N, C-alpha and C positions, 0 to 999 in steps of 0.2 A: 212472453212472461217467463223468467225462469223459473225451472222446478226445484225447490230446496226442501231438504227435510223437514223444515217447519210447516210449508203448506200442504205437504203429502201428508202429515200427521193430521193435519186440521181435516184435510179432505177423506180421509179415512175415518176418522172420528171413531175409533174404537169402542166408546163407551154405548154408543147405539146399538152394536150388535148384542148387548146384554137381553134385550128383547126376544133374540133367537136363543140365546144361550139358558136363560132363566127356566124357561118351559121345560126344558131336559133336566134339568138340577130340580125342578119341583116335580116333575114326575118321580124321579127317584127317590124324593122325599116322602112324598105321599104314599107311596107303595109300603111304606113302612115294615121293611124286612120281607116282604111277600118276593117270591121267586120272580125275577124280571131278567131281560136279556141286556145287558149293560154294554157290551161291545155293540150291538145294534142299535142302541139309543144313543151313544156316543157318536156313531157314523151318521146317524140319520140328524142329529143337532148340528153337526159340522154342514151336512147338506142344506138345512134351514139358512144356516150363517151366510153360506154361498148364495142362496137364492136372494135373501135380503139384500147383499152387497151389490148382486146384478140388478135387483129392481132399486135401489139407492142411487145406481150410477145411470139406470135408464131415466130415472125422476129427475136428476140433475140436468140430463140433455134434453129433457120433455119441456122441463122448466125454461131452459135458456133458450130454446126455439120459439117458446109462445110468449117470452119476455117476461115471466114472474121471478126468475132467478139472476138477471144481469148484474144485480150489483151485490150476488152473494161471493164473498170471497173464497171460502174452503170449497166450491164447486169442482167435482170432477172436470168441468169442462175447464175451467181454468188450468187446473193442473195438468191437461193435456194440451195446454196451451190453444184452444179453442179447435182443434182437430175435432170433429164431430165425428168423423168417419172412425179415428180410434177410440175415442168416447163409447162409440156402438160396439165396436169389437170387444172392449174390455168389459162391457155389461153383458153381452152376449156369452163369451166365455164363461164368465162366473156364474151365469143363469144356467149354461148348459151344463157344466161340471158338478153345480149342485143338482140338479135333474137327473143326471147320471148316477151320482152316489146314491140319491134318493132310492132310484131303480134298485141299485145293487144290493141294498138294504133290503127292499122287498124281495129280491130273487133269493138270499141267504136264508131269509124266514119262510119262505114260500108264503107270502101274504100279500099277493098281486091285487086282491079283493079291496086292500086300502087304496088303491089306485081310483077306486070308484069315487071315493072321498078328497084325496090329494089332487088328482089332475086337475079338476074342474078351480079350484081354488089355487093352481099354481097359474092357472091362466087368469084368474081373475086379479092374481098380482101383477102378473103381465100387461094385460089390461088397463091397468090403474097409472100405466104412465104412458102408456102406446097411443100413437094416432093422433089427428088433430085436436079430438075432443076426450081426453084420456078422462078416466072415471074419477080422478083426483082434483077434476075440476067442476064436480057437480057434487049436490049433496047425498050421492052414493059413496062419495070417498072414505066417509066413516064407518060406513056399514060394511064397506068392504074390508076395511082395515081390521074391524072387529071379527069379522066372520073367519078372515085368513089367520089371523094370530091366535083366536081362542078355540074353535073345533077344528079349524086348520092345524096350527103348529102344535099347540099343545093337545089336542084332541087324538092327532096323528101319530105324535110321539107316544101316548099313553097307549093306544094301540099297538104300536110297533114293540112296545117293551112286554106287550104278552098281556097286558090286562084288560078286564072285559069293561064294558060302557057302564059303570055304576055311578054312585053320587058323587065320587071325588072326581070322576071324568067330567060330570056336568059342573061341578063348582071350579075347577081347574079351568074348564073351556070359557067359564064365564069371566072369571080372574083376569086371565090374560086376554080375553077381549076387551074389558075394561081397561085394563092397565094401556094397552096398546092405543085404541082412542084417545086416553089421558095423555099420553106422550104426542099424540099425533095433533091435540088440540093446544097443548101448550107451548107447540113451536108455532103456532100461527099468530100469536098477537104482533111480534115485533115485523113481521111481513104484511100485514094485514093490507097496507095500501099498495104494495107492489102487487099484490094479488089482484085486488080490486083492479088498478089498473089493466092487469092482463086478462080481466075476463074470467079469473079464478074463482069460483063460486064455494070457498072454504067456509067452515063453520064461522069463523071470526068474522069473516066478509056479509055473512047471513044475519049472525045475531049479534053482533059486536065484541069487543074485546072483554069486556066486564063478565057477560055472560059465558063466555069461550073459557074463562080463568076459573069460575064459579064449577062450570060442568067439568073440567079437567081436573080439579081438586074433588070433587065428589064420585067420579067413576076411579079415581086412585084408591079411595077408601074404598068404596064397593071393590075393588080387587082383592085387597087386602083382608076385608073382612071374610070375602069367599075361600081364600086360602088359607086364613085363622081358621075357620070352620072345619075345611077339608083336615086339616093337620089334629084338630080336636078329634076328629072321627077316628082318623087312622093313627095317631100318636100312642107309643106302647107305655110312655110314662107322662105322669101330671106334670112334671118338671118341664119336659120340651114344652108342654101347651103352655105353662106358666110364662114360661122365656119367652116363647114366639109372640103371644100376647102382649108381652111389654114391649117388645120392639116394634111391634105392629102399632102399639099406642103412641110409642115415642113418633114413628115416621108421620103418622097422622097430625099430629101437633106441629111437627117441623112443616109439612105441606101447609096447612093453614096459616102457619108463620110466615112462610115465605112464597114468592110468587113461584107459579108453577113452571119449571125448567125441564126439559128432558133428560139433561145429566143428572141433576139432583134426583129425579124420581127412578132411573135406572140405577144409579149408585145408590141409592137409600133401599131399593129392590135387593139389589146386590148384596147389602151389607143383612137387611132381613133375613135373607133365604141362607145366606153363608152361616148365621149365627145358629138359624134352626139346625142346620145339617150338622154344626159342629158338636151342639147340644144333644142332638138325636144318637150320633155315633159314640158318645163318650158317657152316656149315662144308661 
């Protein structure tokens, strides 16, 4: 199969990396002008995106080998023309670079203690797609996703920025745990049959498409309620609270009007956070 700029872009799927970038932006937003380490936060966010990319590549490799994604046209396996060794090398390099960059940030800030939280979660992320029976193939998949992106990504970025584990830390962790699982579930309905045939016990396979869609919508709303509450607590201006509340309400209405889709949820989340950011720095 010839690799074109079109299928390269489809395999990369840039919008999906917002789930790694938005927590970093949310940390900067929720600290509400308190001192924080922007350079370290930025580097740590890039490290998370690299780790996510590596995990995504390993996910395509695992699903292809186990028969769940053989019909997926935007797979990294197809991009690398079915060369499994190249796919594994690609994922491994991204995972390694992300890990080293994360260690570099901890070295600069002398916060090695965060490794006690981050390392087990990075290992969980790897095990999510590795082996003959990855965690993504059983009921633990949703829990691993929530833990890794909630207290894992948001929580560690919050601590790297120099903040303490306060109510904003808790609300942000819940918000991004809920958002990540909502994205995971919204991705499952179109591939429920191939997942079932491959023995992948995804949420949609276990509980059906309708319940999966309802749960995805509910978790998405929970994520924005938590972020809105966090903003209400930390915002220095009522205008910021009002604008963000209106944007959150609009997103909620749109989500319940449309069928949940990962790109729509992520882009909507990006618009909401970007709007709050612009308002917070201009008022």
